[in-house]
N, CA, C and O atoms as CSV, one atom per row, in Angstrom:
chain,resi,resn,atom,element,x,y,z
A,1,MET,N,N,28.280,86.632,109.011
A,1,MET,CA,C,29.185,86.809,107.593
A,1,MET,C,C,30.140,86.084,107.242
A,1,MET,O,O,31.271,86.351,107.648
A,2,THR,N,N,29.894,84.936,106.356
A,2,THR,CA,C,30.511,84.277,105.607
A,2,THR,C,C,31.702,84.239,104.447
A,2,THR,O,O,31.765,84.639,103.284
A,3,LEU,N,N,32.803,83.417,105.533
A,3,LEU,CA,C,34.297,83.933,105.024
A,3,LEU,C,C,34.348,83.170,103.585
A,3,LEU,O,O,33.480,82.312,103.421
A,4,PRO,N,N,35.355,83.411,102.432
A,4,PRO,CA,C,35.499,82.788,101.236
A,4,PRO,C,C,36.887,81.537,101.873
A,4,PRO,O,O,37.838,81.815,102.603
A,5,PRO,N,N,36.605,80.486,101.405
A,5,PRO,CA,C,37.225,79.470,101.800
A,5,PRO,C,C,38.914,79.641,102.059
A,5,PRO,O,O,39.539,79.028,102.924
A,6,GLU,N,N,39.487,80.618,101.102
A,6,GLU,CA,C,41.096,80.898,101.577
A,6,GLU,C,C,41.259,81.758,102.907
A,6,GLU,O,O,42.303,81.669,103.554
A,7,ASP,N,N,40.163,82.639,103.334
A,7,ASP,CA,C,40.411,83.241,104.384
A,7,ASP,C,C,40.089,82.517,105.655
A,7,ASP,O,O,40.796,82.649,106.654
A,8,ARG,N,N,38.898,81.661,105.620
A,8,ARG,CA,C,38.544,80.508,107.001
A,8,ARG,C,C,40.163,79.368,106.957
A,8,ARG,O,O,40.808,78.809,107.845
A,9,ALA,N,N,40.252,79.419,105.979
A,9,ALA,CA,C,42.249,78.779,106.035
A,9,ALA,C,C,42.614,79.716,106.853
A,9,ALA,O,O,42.481,79.408,108.037
A,10,LEU,N,N,42.994,80.670,106.660
A,10,LEU,CA,C,43.766,81.949,106.891
A,10,LEU,C,C,43.410,82.026,108.310
A,10,LEU,O,O,44.272,82.197,109.173
A,11,LEU,N,N,42.161,81.905,108.575
A,11,LEU,CA,C,41.760,81.877,110.037
A,11,LEU,C,C,41.949,80.898,110.830
A,11,LEU,O,O,42.178,81.101,112.023
A,12,GLU,N,N,41.879,79.533,110.251
A,12,GLU,CA,C,42.391,78.630,110.987
A,12,GLU,C,C,43.548,78.480,111.366
A,12,GLU,O,O,44.033,78.074,112.422
A,13,ALA,N,N,43.866,78.751,110.652
A,13,ALA,CA,C,45.708,78.980,110.768
A,13,ALA,C,C,46.640,79.750,111.779
A,13,ALA,O,O,47.759,79.506,112.230
A,14,ALA,N,N,45.773,80.735,111.948
A,14,ALA,CA,C,45.616,82.166,113.136
A,14,ALA,C,C,45.157,81.243,114.328
A,14,ALA,O,O,45.968,81.302,115.252
A,15,ARG,N,N,44.186,80.482,114.550
A,15,ARG,CA,C,43.343,80.344,115.497
A,15,ARG,C,C,44.570,79.001,115.921
A,15,ARG,O,O,45.095,79.127,117.027
A,16,GLN,N,N,44.902,78.051,115.259
A,16,GLN,CA,C,45.692,77.180,115.677
A,16,GLN,C,C,46.786,77.718,116.663
A,16,GLN,O,O,46.961,77.433,117.848
A,17,ALA,N,N,47.368,78.447,115.969
A,17,ALA,CA,C,48.610,79.488,116.443
A,17,ALA,C,C,48.733,80.187,117.634
A,17,ALA,O,O,49.778,80.710,118.022
A,18,ARG,N,N,47.192,80.204,118.475
A,18,ARG,CA,C,47.426,81.045,118.935
A,18,ARG,C,C,47.616,80.499,120.372
A,18,ARG,O,O,47.795,81.182,121.381
A,19,ARG,N,N,47.535,78.905,120.275
A,19,ARG,CA,C,48.053,77.738,121.328
A,19,ARG,C,C,49.378,78.265,122.140
A,19,ARG,O,O,49.351,78.192,123.369
A,20,PHE,N,N,50.481,78.768,121.512
A,20,PHE,CA,C,51.619,78.979,121.379
A,20,PHE,C,C,51.918,80.428,121.595
A,20,PHE,O,O,53.063,80.793,121.326
A,21,SER,N,N,51.075,81.293,122.032
A,21,SER,CA,C,50.905,82.512,122.667
A,21,SER,C,C,51.975,81.999,123.921
A,21,SER,O,O,51.819,80.938,124.526
A,22,TYR,N,N,53.080,82.962,124.179
A,22,TYR,CA,C,53.979,83.284,125.290
A,22,TYR,C,C,53.345,84.630,126.226
A,22,TYR,O,O,53.929,85.712,126.165
A,23,ALA,N,N,52.226,84.475,127.006
A,23,ALA,CA,C,51.363,85.387,127.754
A,23,ALA,C,C,51.226,85.228,129.248
A,23,ALA,O,O,50.195,84.882,129.826
A,24,PRO,N,N,52.406,85.525,129.817
A,24,PRO,CA,C,52.580,84.750,131.445
A,24,PRO,C,C,51.954,85.952,132.362
A,24,PRO,O,O,51.552,85.871,133.523
A,25,TYR,N,N,51.992,87.180,131.431
A,25,TYR,CA,C,51.802,88.886,132.263
A,25,TYR,C,C,50.621,88.846,132.116
A,25,TYR,O,O,49.851,88.470,133.000
A,26,SER,N,N,50.202,89.304,130.744
A,26,SER,CA,C,48.904,89.476,130.724
A,26,SER,C,C,47.739,88.583,130.332
A,26,SER,O,O,46.558,88.918,130.417
A,27,ARG,N,N,48.134,87.560,129.949
A,27,ARG,CA,C,47.334,86.254,130.161
A,27,ARG,C,C,46.432,86.551,128.788
A,27,ARG,O,O,45.387,85.922,128.622
A,28,TYR,N,N,46.831,87.421,127.925
A,28,TYR,CA,C,46.337,88.021,126.519
A,28,TYR,C,C,47.021,87.484,125.583
A,28,TYR,O,O,48.014,87.991,125.063
A,29,ALA,N,N,46.402,86.142,125.240
A,29,ALA,CA,C,46.906,85.415,123.743
A,29,ALA,C,C,46.667,85.832,122.704
A,29,ALA,O,O,45.458,86.044,122.607
A,30,VAL,N,N,47.339,86.134,121.619
A,30,VAL,CA,C,46.821,86.819,120.457
A,30,VAL,C,C,47.647,85.648,119.358
A,30,VAL,O,O,48.566,84.865,119.599
A,31,SER,N,N,47.162,85.819,118.553
A,31,SER,CA,C,47.933,85.239,117.494
A,31,SER,C,C,47.506,85.983,115.811
A,31,SER,O,O,46.850,87.025,115.815
A,32,ALA,N,N,47.857,85.472,114.707
A,32,ALA,CA,C,47.629,86.259,113.906
A,32,ALA,C,C,48.535,85.159,112.343
A,32,ALA,O,O,49.583,84.515,112.397
A,33,ALA,N,N,47.617,85.353,111.198
A,33,ALA,CA,C,47.953,84.526,109.922
A,33,ALA,C,C,48.233,85.523,109.208
A,33,ALA,O,O,47.343,86.374,109.205
A,34,VAL,N,N,49.021,85.726,108.671
A,34,VAL,CA,C,48.951,86.495,107.006
A,34,VAL,C,C,49.568,85.816,105.790
A,34,VAL,O,O,50.615,85.193,105.610
A,35,ARG,N,N,48.409,86.206,104.925
A,35,ARG,CA,C,48.736,85.542,103.473
A,35,ARG,C,C,49.577,86.508,102.423
A,35,ARG,O,O,49.200,87.652,102.172
A,36,THR,N,N,50.449,86.069,101.992
A,36,THR,CA,C,51.188,86.914,101.142
A,36,THR,C,C,50.589,86.806,99.731
A,36,THR,O,O,49.531,86.203,99.547
A,37,ALA,N,N,51.118,87.262,98.963
A,37,ALA,CA,C,50.397,87.743,97.376
A,37,ALA,C,C,50.912,86.103,96.803
A,37,ALA,O,O,50.051,85.587,96.090
A,38,SER,N,N,52.119,85.279,97.010
A,38,SER,CA,C,52.502,84.257,96.829
A,38,SER,C,C,51.658,83.612,97.086
A,38,SER,O,O,51.606,82.492,96.577
A,39,GLY,N,N,50.673,84.039,97.959
A,39,GLY,CA,C,49.575,82.422,98.798
A,39,GLY,C,C,50.080,81.989,100.158
A,39,GLY,O,O,49.430,81.586,101.122
A,40,ARG,N,N,51.843,82.222,99.971
A,40,ARG,CA,C,52.267,81.943,101.506
A,40,ARG,C,C,51.266,82.409,103.054
A,40,ARG,O,O,50.752,83.451,103.460
A,41,VAL,N,N,51.333,81.471,103.388
A,41,VAL,CA,C,50.642,81.702,105.050
A,41,VAL,C,C,51.935,81.264,106.070
A,41,VAL,O,O,52.534,80.209,106.284
A,42,PHE,N,N,52.032,82.636,106.572
A,42,PHE,CA,C,53.077,83.290,107.838
A,42,PHE,C,C,52.152,82.929,109.076
A,42,PHE,O,O,51.014,83.390,108.984
A,43,THR,N,N,52.478,82.057,110.424
A,43,THR,CA,C,51.795,82.864,111.219
A,43,THR,C,C,52.740,83.521,112.834
A,43,THR,O,O,53.966,83.486,112.942
A,44,GLY,N,N,52.183,83.838,113.461
A,44,GLY,CA,C,52.649,84.740,114.798
A,44,GLY,C,C,51.816,84.889,115.738
A,44,GLY,O,O,50.642,85.260,115.704
A,45,VAL,N,N,52.758,84.452,116.951
A,45,VAL,CA,C,51.660,84.820,118.249
A,45,VAL,C,C,52.549,86.211,118.941
A,45,VAL,O,O,53.566,86.735,118.487
A,46,ASN,N,N,51.875,86.531,120.017
A,46,ASN,CA,C,52.262,87.070,120.969
A,46,ASN,C,C,53.453,86.723,121.972
A,46,ASN,O,O,53.247,85.742,122.686
A,47,ILE,N,N,54.814,87.465,122.148
A,47,ILE,CA,C,55.739,86.670,122.991
A,47,ILE,C,C,55.918,87.684,124.204
A,47,ILE,O,O,56.503,88.752,124.018
A,48,GLU,N,N,55.435,87.355,125.377
A,48,GLU,CA,C,55.860,89.007,126.537
A,48,GLU,C,C,57.231,88.168,127.284
A,48,GLU,O,O,57.551,87.003,127.519
A,49,ASN,N,N,57.787,89.520,127.478
A,49,ASN,CA,C,59.050,88.997,128.283
A,49,ASN,C,C,58.655,89.676,129.962
A,49,ASN,O,O,57.621,90.305,130.188
A,50,ALA,N,N,59.289,89.500,130.582
A,50,ALA,CA,C,59.813,90.286,131.993
A,50,ALA,C,C,59.659,91.369,131.638
A,50,ALA,O,O,58.682,92.092,131.445
A,51,ALA,N,N,61.029,91.490,131.529
A,51,ALA,CA,C,60.765,93.630,130.878
A,51,ALA,C,C,60.275,94.384,130.167
A,51,ALA,O,O,60.883,95.153,129.423
A,52,TYR,N,N,58.705,94.249,130.322
A,52,TYR,CA,C,57.539,94.316,129.285
A,52,TYR,C,C,58.081,94.859,128.227
A,52,TYR,O,O,57.845,94.232,127.194
A,53,PRO,N,N,58.851,95.985,128.085
A,53,PRO,CA,C,58.984,96.728,126.265
A,53,PRO,C,C,59.616,95.633,125.348
A,53,PRO,O,O,59.257,95.508,124.177
A,54,ASN,N,N,60.433,94.958,125.838
A,54,ASN,CA,C,60.634,93.788,125.063
A,54,ASN,C,C,60.009,92.487,124.529
A,54,ASN,O,O,60.635,91.720,123.796
A,55,GLY,N,N,58.748,92.278,124.930
A,55,GLY,CA,C,58.188,92.143,124.215
A,55,GLY,C,C,57.143,92.343,122.427
A,55,GLY,O,O,56.687,93.407,122.008
A,56,VAL,N,N,57.049,91.128,121.811
A,56,VAL,CA,C,56.313,91.765,120.428
A,56,VAL,C,C,54.981,91.457,120.178
A,56,VAL,O,O,54.308,91.025,121.114
A,57,CYS,N,N,54.695,91.542,119.546
A,57,CYS,CA,C,53.123,91.298,119.160
A,57,CYS,C,C,53.520,90.659,118.143
A,57,CYS,O,O,54.576,90.721,117.513
A,58,ALA,N,N,51.772,89.469,117.908
A,58,ALA,CA,C,51.631,88.644,117.068
A,58,ALA,C,C,51.354,88.974,115.339
A,58,ALA,O,O,51.487,88.221,114.374
A,59,GLU,N,N,51.032,90.036,115.392
A,59,GLU,CA,C,51.235,90.484,113.534
A,59,GLU,C,C,52.610,91.036,113.334
A,59,GLU,O,O,52.797,91.105,112.119
A,60,ARG,N,N,53.770,91.507,114.071
A,60,ARG,CA,C,54.876,91.490,113.652
A,60,ARG,C,C,55.258,90.718,113.798
A,60,ARG,O,O,56.458,90.825,113.546
A,61,VAL,N,N,54.925,89.458,114.213
A,61,VAL,CA,C,55.757,88.236,114.264
A,61,VAL,C,C,55.400,87.648,113.048
A,61,VAL,O,O,56.225,87.147,112.285
A,62,ALA,N,N,54.080,87.695,112.823
A,62,ALA,CA,C,53.986,86.966,111.167
A,62,ALA,C,C,55.166,87.466,110.206
A,62,ALA,O,O,56.187,86.968,109.732
A,63,ILE,N,N,54.476,88.772,110.156
A,63,ILE,CA,C,54.988,89.584,108.857
A,63,ILE,C,C,56.718,89.697,108.745
A,63,ILE,O,O,57.361,89.615,107.698
A,64,PHE,N,N,57.191,89.878,109.932
A,64,PHE,CA,C,58.593,89.575,110.344
A,64,PHE,C,C,59.226,88.556,109.528
A,64,PHE,O,O,60.021,88.615,108.591
A,65,LYS,N,N,58.560,87.447,110.244
A,65,LYS,CA,C,58.746,85.886,109.720
A,65,LYS,C,C,58.703,86.070,108.262
A,65,LYS,O,O,59.669,85.684,107.603
A,66,ALA,N,N,57.740,86.590,107.709
A,66,ALA,CA,C,57.329,86.171,106.219
A,66,ALA,C,C,58.280,86.997,105.401
A,66,ALA,O,O,58.370,86.527,104.267
A,67,VAL,N,N,59.188,88.309,105.623
A,67,VAL,CA,C,59.999,88.900,105.126
A,67,VAL,C,C,61.245,88.084,105.337
A,67,VAL,O,O,62.091,87.903,104.462
A,68,SER,N,N,61.283,87.730,106.240
A,68,SER,CA,C,62.447,87.309,106.376
A,68,SER,C,C,62.723,85.835,105.542
A,68,SER,O,O,63.834,85.384,105.266
A,69,GLU,N,N,61.780,85.394,105.312
A,69,GLU,CA,C,61.423,84.491,104.052
A,69,GLU,C,C,61.370,85.088,102.482
A,69,GLU,O,O,61.201,84.387,101.484
A,70,GLY,N,N,61.541,86.458,102.494
A,70,GLY,CA,C,61.953,87.305,101.091
A,70,GLY,C,C,60.750,87.408,100.604
A,70,GLY,O,O,60.583,87.512,99.389
A,71,GLU,N,N,59.532,87.392,101.641
A,71,GLU,CA,C,58.008,87.937,100.799
A,71,GLU,C,C,57.732,89.715,101.301
A,71,GLU,O,O,57.930,90.239,102.397
A,72,ARG,N,N,57.243,90.276,100.098
A,72,ARG,CA,C,57.041,91.464,100.523
A,72,ARG,C,C,55.973,92.218,100.483
A,72,ARG,O,O,55.677,93.293,101.004
A,73,ARG,N,N,55.348,91.354,99.658
A,73,ARG,CA,C,53.566,91.613,99.169
A,73,ARG,C,C,52.539,90.684,100.123
A,73,ARG,O,O,52.262,89.492,99.983
A,74,PHE,N,N,52.015,91.742,101.257
A,74,PHE,CA,C,50.797,90.875,101.513
A,74,PHE,C,C,49.254,91.451,100.964
A,74,PHE,O,O,48.919,92.524,100.464
A,75,GLU,N,N,48.458,90.146,101.326
A,75,GLU,CA,C,47.332,90.578,100.894
A,75,GLU,C,C,46.235,90.348,102.240
A,75,GLU,O,O,45.382,91.235,102.273
A,76,THR,N,N,46.139,89.519,103.129
A,76,THR,CA,C,45.505,89.637,104.407
A,76,THR,C,C,46.038,89.124,105.205
A,76,THR,O,O,46.909,88.259,105.105
A,77,LEU,N,N,45.303,89.883,106.697
A,77,LEU,CA,C,46.052,88.986,107.627
A,77,LEU,C,C,44.949,89.275,108.501
A,77,LEU,O,O,44.317,90.321,108.646
A,78,VAL,N,N,44.802,87.847,109.211
A,78,VAL,CA,C,43.706,87.416,110.215
A,78,VAL,C,C,44.169,88.045,112.248
A,78,VAL,O,O,45.374,87.963,112.486
A,79,LEU,N,N,43.699,88.324,112.883
A,79,LEU,CA,C,44.100,88.148,113.728
A,79,LEU,C,C,43.272,88.269,114.796
A,79,LEU,O,O,42.309,89.014,114.977
A,80,VAL,N,N,44.039,86.999,115.840
A,80,VAL,CA,C,42.455,86.810,116.917
A,80,VAL,C,C,43.060,87.123,117.755
A,80,VAL,O,O,44.287,87.080,117.850
A,81,THR,N,N,41.921,87.675,118.873
A,81,THR,CA,C,42.345,87.712,120.314
A,81,THR,C,C,41.367,86.921,121.352
A,81,THR,O,O,40.980,85.787,121.070
A,82,GLU,N,N,41.001,87.535,122.509
A,82,GLU,CA,C,40.185,87.054,123.257
A,82,GLU,C,C,39.017,87.785,122.546
A,82,GLU,O,O,38.400,87.246,121.627
A,83,ASN,N,N,38.756,88.930,122.967
A,83,ASN,CA,C,37.820,89.715,122.502
A,83,ASN,C,C,37.491,90.183,121.625
A,83,ASN,O,O,36.396,90.746,121.615
A,84,GLY,N,N,38.527,90.140,120.203
A,84,GLY,CA,C,38.226,91.034,119.109
A,84,GLY,C,C,38.973,92.293,119.088
A,84,GLY,O,O,38.709,93.270,118.387
A,85,GLY,N,N,40.090,92.152,120.064
A,85,GLY,CA,C,40.638,93.891,120.150
A,85,GLY,C,C,41.380,94.050,118.782
A,85,GLY,O,O,41.351,93.108,117.989
A,86,THR,N,N,42.068,95.247,118.465
A,86,THR,CA,C,42.335,95.778,117.221
A,86,THR,C,C,43.995,95.742,117.477
A,86,THR,O,O,44.531,95.521,118.563
A,87,PRO,N,N,44.678,96.017,116.199
A,87,PRO,CA,C,46.234,95.934,116.315
A,87,PRO,C,C,46.220,97.127,117.285
A,87,PRO,O,O,45.212,97.759,117.600
A,88,CYS,N,N,47.935,97.433,117.873
A,88,CYS,CA,C,48.388,98.098,118.281
A,88,CYS,C,C,49.212,99.250,117.342
A,88,CYS,O,O,49.831,98.772,116.392
A,89,GLY,N,N,49.255,100.240,117.461
A,89,GLY,CA,C,49.918,101.200,116.573
A,89,GLY,C,C,51.157,100.859,115.809
A,89,GLY,O,O,51.374,101.281,114.673
A,90,ALA,N,N,52.324,99.720,116.786
A,90,ALA,CA,C,53.889,99.607,116.536
A,90,ALA,C,C,53.047,98.696,115.085
A,90,ALA,O,O,53.337,98.848,113.899
A,91,CYS,N,N,52.055,97.836,115.608
A,91,CYS,CA,C,52.075,97.060,114.629
A,91,CYS,C,C,51.262,97.624,113.586
A,91,CYS,O,O,51.661,97.293,112.470
A,92,ARG,N,N,50.135,98.454,113.588
A,92,ARG,CA,C,49.416,99.516,112.613
A,92,ARG,C,C,50.806,100.132,111.598
A,92,ARG,O,O,50.643,100.408,110.409
A,93,GLN,N,N,51.976,100.256,112.218
A,93,GLN,CA,C,52.992,101.184,111.485
A,93,GLN,C,C,53.443,99.907,110.314
A,93,GLN,O,O,53.340,100.049,109.095
A,94,VAL,N,N,53.959,98.654,111.010
A,94,VAL,CA,C,54.814,97.878,110.325
A,94,VAL,C,C,53.725,96.676,109.188
A,94,VAL,O,O,54.088,95.686,108.552
A,95,MET,N,N,52.597,97.193,109.297
A,95,MET,CA,C,51.673,96.672,108.097
A,95,MET,C,C,51.614,97.263,107.064
A,95,MET,O,O,51.587,96.702,105.969
A,96,ALA,N,N,51.565,99.368,107.368
A,96,ALA,CA,C,51.752,100.096,106.961
A,96,ALA,C,C,52.739,99.981,105.725
A,96,ALA,O,O,52.624,100.333,104.551
A,97,GLU,N,N,53.656,99.415,106.366
A,97,GLU,CA,C,55.421,99.424,105.581
A,97,GLU,C,C,55.491,98.740,104.395
A,97,GLU,O,O,56.132,99.009,103.378
A,98,PHE,N,N,54.283,97.234,104.801
A,98,PHE,CA,C,54.426,96.568,103.249
A,98,PHE,C,C,52.914,96.523,102.531
A,98,PHE,O,O,52.857,95.919,101.460
A,99,SER,N,N,51.687,97.123,103.053
A,99,SER,CA,C,50.726,97.446,102.445
A,99,SER,C,C,49.519,97.926,102.788
A,99,SER,O,O,48.774,97.221,103.469
A,100,LEU,N,N,49.196,98.980,102.445
A,100,LEU,CA,C,48.051,100.102,102.937
A,100,LEU,C,C,46.611,99.787,102.324
A,100,LEU,O,O,45.559,100.416,102.446
A,101,ASP,N,N,46.998,98.202,101.384
A,101,ASP,CA,C,45.628,97.475,101.536
A,101,ASP,C,C,45.785,96.988,101.653
A,101,ASP,O,O,45.394,96.450,100.617
A,102,MET,N,N,46.318,96.023,102.344
A,102,MET,CA,C,46.268,95.012,102.850
A,102,MET,C,C,44.669,94.729,103.816
A,102,MET,O,O,44.231,95.646,104.512
A,103,ARG,N,N,43.932,93.371,103.726
A,103,ARG,CA,C,42.841,93.760,104.504
A,103,ARG,C,C,43.261,92.551,105.554
A,103,ARG,O,O,44.026,91.612,105.335
A,104,VAL,N,N,42.297,92.956,107.140
A,104,VAL,CA,C,42.390,93.281,108.279
A,104,VAL,C,C,41.657,92.379,108.534
A,104,VAL,O,O,40.871,92.369,107.587
A,105,LEU,N,N,41.244,91.169,109.575
A,105,LEU,CA,C,40.338,90.355,109.793
A,105,LEU,C,C,40.717,90.492,110.565
A,105,LEU,O,O,41.945,90.483,110.652
A,106,ILE,N,N,39.558,90.809,112.125
A,106,ILE,CA,C,39.667,90.671,113.529
A,106,ILE,C,C,38.792,90.030,113.940
A,106,ILE,O,O,37.698,90.591,113.882
A,107,VAL,N,N,38.811,88.649,114.516
A,107,VAL,CA,C,38.169,87.943,114.952
A,107,VAL,C,C,38.277,87.671,116.819
A,107,VAL,O,O,39.156,88.018,117.607
A,108,ASP,N,N,37.550,87.246,116.945
A,108,ASP,CA,C,37.853,86.593,118.619
A,108,ASP,C,C,38.013,85.250,118.340
A,108,ASP,O,O,37.898,84.562,117.326
A,109,ALA,N,N,38.404,84.984,119.877
A,109,ALA,CA,C,38.522,83.539,119.883
A,109,ALA,C,C,37.301,82.627,119.851
A,109,ALA,O,O,37.620,81.487,120.192
A,110,GLN,N,N,36.671,82.688,119.706
A,110,GLN,CA,C,35.723,82.035,119.398
A,110,GLN,C,C,34.908,81.984,118.100
A,110,GLN,O,O,33.800,81.550,117.785
A,111,GLY,N,N,36.121,82.732,117.355
A,111,GLY,CA,C,35.918,82.467,115.663
A,111,GLY,C,C,35.169,83.555,115.359
A,111,GLY,O,O,35.422,83.909,114.207
A,112,ARG,N,N,34.209,84.366,115.980
A,112,ARG,CA,C,33.605,85.782,115.819
A,112,ARG,C,C,34.201,86.706,114.779
A,112,ARG,O,O,34.589,87.782,115.234
A,113,LEU,N,N,34.363,86.505,113.416
A,113,LEU,CA,C,34.292,88.258,112.941
A,113,LEU,C,C,33.876,89.314,113.773
A,113,LEU,O,O,32.746,89.254,114.258
A,114,HIS,N,N,34.837,90.567,114.090
A,114,HIS,CA,C,34.387,91.833,114.415
A,114,HIS,C,C,34.737,92.821,113.383
A,114,HIS,O,O,34.050,93.842,113.430
A,115,GLN,N,N,35.457,92.783,112.645
A,115,GLN,CA,C,35.815,93.978,111.751
A,115,GLN,C,C,36.933,93.086,110.325
A,115,GLN,O,O,37.915,92.344,110.287
A,116,GLU,N,N,36.315,93.530,109.685
A,116,GLU,CA,C,37.381,93.690,108.397
A,116,GLU,C,C,37.310,95.006,108.140
A,116,GLU,O,O,36.400,95.831,108.215
A,117,ILE,N,N,38.751,95.061,107.737
A,117,ILE,CA,C,38.928,96.294,107.506
A,117,ILE,C,C,40.659,97.165,106.777
A,117,ILE,O,O,41.723,97.009,107.377
A,118,THR,N,N,40.589,97.737,105.886
A,118,THR,CA,C,42.547,97.834,105.480
A,118,THR,C,C,43.025,98.146,106.557
A,118,THR,O,O,42.536,98.229,107.683
A,119,VAL,N,N,44.430,98.388,105.994
A,119,VAL,CA,C,45.387,98.990,106.795
A,119,VAL,C,C,45.424,100.620,106.945
A,119,VAL,O,O,45.627,101.313,107.942
A,120,ARG,N,N,45.115,101.028,105.387
A,120,ARG,CA,C,44.538,102.450,105.432
A,120,ARG,C,C,44.000,102.577,106.521
A,120,ARG,O,O,44.463,103.071,107.549
A,121,ASP,N,N,42.682,101.993,106.265
A,121,ASP,CA,C,41.463,102.385,107.539
A,121,ASP,C,C,41.762,102.116,108.901
A,121,ASP,O,O,41.170,102.760,109.766
A,122,LEU,N,N,42.718,101.130,109.256
A,122,LEU,CA,C,43.389,101.123,110.863
A,122,LEU,C,C,44.323,102.418,110.972
A,122,LEU,O,O,44.364,102.997,112.058
A,123,LEU,N,N,45.124,102.929,109.824
A,123,LEU,CA,C,45.979,103.655,110.454
A,123,LEU,C,C,46.110,105.301,108.810
A,123,LEU,O,O,46.937,105.453,107.911
A,124,PRO,N,N,45.181,105.908,109.098
A,124,PRO,CA,C,45.229,106.999,108.474
A,124,PRO,C,C,46.164,107.922,108.596
A,124,PRO,O,O,46.636,108.221,109.693
A,125,GLY,N,N,46.553,108.505,107.405
A,125,GLY,CA,C,48.002,109.419,107.254
A,125,GLY,C,C,49.109,108.392,108.159
A,125,GLY,O,O,49.682,108.637,109.221
A,126,ALA,N,N,49.154,107.259,107.359
A,126,ALA,CA,C,50.455,106.669,107.768
A,126,ALA,C,C,51.975,107.050,107.315
A,126,ALA,O,O,52.464,107.072,106.185
A,127,PHE,N,N,52.398,107.266,108.244
A,127,PHE,CA,C,54.392,107.454,107.893
A,127,PHE,C,C,54.596,106.343,106.919
A,127,PHE,O,O,54.407,105.186,107.294
A,128,THR,N,N,55.024,106.647,105.505
A,128,THR,CA,C,55.531,105.699,104.691
A,128,THR,C,C,56.843,106.146,104.008
A,128,THR,O,O,57.217,107.319,103.973
A,129,ALA,N,N,57.348,105.351,103.599
A,129,ALA,CA,C,58.665,105.966,102.485
A,129,ALA,C,C,58.618,106.993,101.725
A,129,ALA,O,O,59.596,107.652,101.373
A,130,ASP,N,N,57.010,107.270,101.304
A,130,ASP,CA,C,57.114,108.462,100.260
A,130,ASP,C,C,57.435,110.093,101.695
A,130,ASP,O,O,57.958,111.159,101.371
A,131,ASP,N,N,57.116,109.877,102.620
A,131,ASP,CA,C,57.576,111.273,103.746
A,131,ASP,C,C,58.565,111.181,103.765
A,131,ASP,O,O,58.830,112.143,104.485
A,132,LEU,N,N,59.723,110.634,103.470
A,132,LEU,CA,C,61.015,110.690,103.639
A,132,LEU,C,C,61.613,111.000,102.425
A,132,LEU,O,O,62.834,110.858,102.351
A,133,GLN,N,N,60.959,111.417,101.405
A,133,GLN,CA,C,61.309,111.593,100.196
A,133,GLN,C,C,61.675,113.501,100.795
A,133,GLN,O,O,60.961,114.093,101.604
A,134,THR,N,N,62.810,114.041,100.187
A,134,THR,CA,C,62.762,115.799,100.596
A,134,THR,C,C,62.829,115.997,99.119
A,134,THR,O,O,62.834,117.134,98.647
């Protein structure tokens, strides 16, 4: 599958960021790049910790960086793992907070696209702000 130029650029940003992954325990480097509705790109990597629950995933790092810079609308997220692994549940929920329609491209370390999917399809029945209404 041939990606459009804007997706190829996002993929390259994610692939370049992967070298900064801090994964001394799992040795499973992960990176992400998210493009906002305004066209800005934010990258993130997984950051592990000796106290395992204190680590954070690449997808959340990228989204949190964007949110901390004022972005709230997301179009596409590229996730790069060694073998095309998919986002964990916590990352799916964070993505759902901002856009159920965001495209997610799941790519392996060699740049092969494994899956193109929306957050809505990654997390059917997502818990959203609408669920907090009484």
